[in-house]
N, C-alpha and C positions, 0 to 999 in steps of 0.2 A: 846398300853397301857397295862401295867402289870396288870394282874387280881388280884394280891394281893395289888395293890396300893390303897391308900386312897386319895381321892380328897377333896379339900376344897369346900365349897358351891359355891364360885365364880368360881372355875375351872369346877365343874360339870355343872353349869349354862351356862358357855361359850360353853362347848362341846354340850350340849343339845339345845342351843339357847333359853334358858328360862331366865327369870329374876330371880335373887337370891331369891327374896321373894317367887316365885313359888316353888323353891326347898324346902324352909322351910315349905311351905304348904304341899307339897308331903310327907315330913318327918313326919309332924304332923298327917297326915291322914294315915300313914303307907303304902304309895303307892310307896315308894322307900326305900331301906335299908339305914340305917345310924347308926353311932356309935358316942357316945359322949365321948369327951376326956377332961381331966383336970377339973373334978368336974361337968361335964355336960354342960359347957358353949360352948365349941368348938365342932362343928359337922363336921364329915368327912363322905364322901360317898364312898363306895367301887367302884372301877373302874368297877368291874363285874356288879354291879347294873346299872351303866350308860350304859354299853354295852348292857345289856338286854333290857333296856328301848329304846335304839336306834334301836335295832333289832325288837322291838315289841313283845318280848317274856316275858314281865314282868308278874308275876303271877297274879297281880291285875290290873284291868283297871284303867288307869290314868284319873281322873277327877279333873279339877282345877276350 
């Protein structure tokens, strides 16, 4: 996975084995990095953020 790559919510959810709604909740709670594209409707998750979450090195504790 390229560290500069941006993933869709669906792609991030598949990698993390989370439901896409959970990804949206993590974004809303600022527990995973995200950027909004196209006027704020489309959300993309940096691959690096997914990698950190998988490694357990996320700066914030994940609570869903």
